[in-house]
N, C-alpha and C positions, 0 to 999 in steps of 0.2 A: 132798170131803165137801159142801162149799157148793154145788156145781153138779151132784151126783147127782141123776139122774133116777128111780131106783127104789130102794126100800127094801133090797134084796139089796146093789146097789151101795153104798150109804151104810153098811150094817153090815159089809161086807168093809173098806172102807176104816177104818173105827173100830177094828175089830181090829188092824189094822197101827198105829194109833196108839198102842192100847193095850199092845202089845207092846214099843214104843219106850220110853214114858214114861205110867204110867197117870194121872199127875198132870196130863197135857195132857188126857185123857178127860174126867176130873173138873171141869177147868176149862170145859170146852166145855159139858158137860152144865149146870153152874152158870150160865152165859150164857144158856141155853136154846136150844134147837135152833130155835125159831120165828124167832129173831133174826138168824140168820146162814145158815140153809139153804133152799134152793129147794123141798125135799121136804116140809118141816114148816112153811113160812110159811103164815100163814092167807090171804095174798092172793098174787095171780102177781107176783113180783119180776122177772121177766123173765131177762136173760141177765147182767146187771152187777151187781155189788155194789162200788161204787167212789165213791172221792172225787174222781175226776178233774175234775168241773166246779169244786169248790172249789179245786182246784190252779190251775186255767185262771183263775178269777178273781183269784186272790191275785198271779199272775205279771203279769196285766194290771194290777194296782192297785200295782205296786212304785214307781213314781215319784210316782203320786198319794198315797200315803201321807205325804209329806213336806208336804202342804198342810194347812192349817187345816181344821177338821172341816166348814166349810160348803162350802168349795172340794172338799174330798175327796168329800163326798156328789153334789154337782154333777157330778163326773167318772163317779161310779158311775152315776148316774141316765143319762148322756150314753151310757156304754159297753153298759149294757143296752138301750138305745133302737136303737144300731147293731146288736147281736147280734140282737134281735127282728126289726128290719127285714131284715136279710141272711138270717136262718133262713125267713123267710116267703116272700121272694123266691125262693130255691132250692127251697121247697117247691112254690111255685106253677108252677115250671118243670119240675115231674117229672111225665113223660107216660107212665111205666111204670104196670102194674097197682097196683104196691105199691112201697114206698120203696126205694132203691137198694140199701141195705144188705140188706133182707130179701128183695128179688130176687136177690141174690148167694147169699145161704142157700138159697133155694127151688132155685136152679139147681145147686147143689152137692149136695143131697138128691135130686134128679132123676138126677144122674150116677151117684150110690151106688145107684140102684135098678136099673139095667139088666140086673143078672143075676139078680134076685130073681125067684122063681115065685110066682103067687097060685093059690089054691085058694078058691072061694067057698062059703059055708056057708047064708048067706041073701042078701038083696039088699044088707044092708049090713054083713054081717059075714064077714071073710075071714080065712083063713091065710096068712100070707106066710113062705116059706122064704128065709133068708137066710145062706148059707154052712153049711147044715145045721142050722141053729136055727129053729124055727117062731116066728112073732110074731102075735099076733092083733089085727087092727085092725077098729073099728067106726067106720064112717063117719057113723052116724046120730048117736053120741055124741062123735065127733070124739076117740076115743081109740085109743092102741096100748100094749100091754103094756111097750114100750121108755119110755114116759113123754113122749117129746119132743112127739108130736103135740098132747097136752094142756096141756103147760107152755109150749111154744114158741107155741102158739096157731097153728103153722104145719106144712103135711104133711111128716112125716118121711119118710126113704127109703122106708119099708115102706108108708106111706099112699100116698106117691108111685106105687107099683108097682101099688097097688090103682086107683088114680085112672087110670092109664094102661090098665089092663086092661079100664076101663067107659068108657074115651073120655070122662072127666070133666075139668072146667077146674079147676086147684087155687086160683084166686082166691076162688071160693066157699067154701073152707076155709081161708080165712086171715082172722086177726081184721082188724075194720075199723080198728084202731088202726094198722096197718100201711099203710093207704091214702092217698093224697095228700089227699084231702078232710079226712081227721082230722087230718094233719100240719099243713094249714094252719090249722085251728081252734086248733092250740095256740099259734100266734103270732098270732092274729086280735084279740088286745087289746092295742092299743098302748102304749106308753110315753109319756104325754102329756108335752110340755115345759112347763117352768115359767113363769109370767109374771116380768114383769122385777121385781128386789126392791123397786122403789119402789111398784109397784102391789099390792104383798100385803096382804091384810087379815087383819092379827094380832089376834087376841081380846086384851082387856087383861087378862086373868090369865096369858096368857103373857108380855106384854111387862114385866109386873112381876116376873115370877120371876127369882131370881136363881141363877145357875148357878156353884156353889162348885169349887173345884179339887179334884182327886181326893186322897183321903187318903193313898195310897200315894205313897213317893218313887221316883222313876226311879234305878235302880242306875248306877253309875259305869261310864263306858267306852261305847264306841259299841254302839248297840243291834245285833241280830243281824238281818239280813235275809233270809237264807237259812235253810230250815227243815232239820231233821234227816232224812236219809234213812232209809229202813227197809232191813231187811236184804235183802229180796228186790232192792230197788234197786240196792243196792250191788254185790250177785252179779251183776247183769244189767250194768251198767256195767264191771265187773271182766271180763267174758265177752267184752266187745266188744273187748277189745284181745287175745284171744286168736288164734291161727293158724287161718285157716278150712280149711287142709289137715288138719294134725295135732293142732290144738288146743295146750294148753301155754301157758306164759307168754310167748311170743313172737308177731310177726306174720307175716304171708306173706311180707313183702319179706325179713326176717332168717331164715328158715326154712332150716335147711340140708338138708333132704330134700326139699325143693320141687324138681320137674323144671327143669332148666336149658334156656333156648332156644339152639339150636346155630347 
């Protein structure tokens, strides 16, 4: 439902959820569709709704957490500086029309459009037949009834079929956010190094500030470093140990039904 492109797709999935447990539907309604769905969001959220960047930062700072607060913040600043520099260097060395990730998606959409037929209605309005189902594509508004063209801001397979029939280049219908110049601008602002601590110009009211210890007491025992995994992560890790041939709770090496070499 979070990734649904059309209202019909969203409603169909919501009906399935309601049949399983109506309380889940009520919870999602209370949370507000605009906060977690692509379809109802007031802004274009893109493809991902994830906390991966936060997880990457947490993993990178495991050893730094043992340091005093000043040294910890210094390590955080240096880490972000390295990441910013590395990402900018990679972006400046991108010589394709759009970024690598989006170029791969564009290539996949082109491959899916090979067997579609296009019937023009006007210069910009076209009907695309995809496996017996018709889709309307408007190049002027950059929209398709499948929803992907306007949400992804990248030619969907149906839009690709229209572009090929008119001998048009897809880069003109891709968002500027996917182009190398825009990606470079994302990392254009550097993370400036701090001067030596002896050269700091600290205001008088900051020097006189007394930092009190925290009010809460540290619980007994060693503090936990690893976070609790979600259900989806536990299921994924569990499936990694299943047999690639027949599934189940064994691996390929111990599978009794695997073909043996003579």
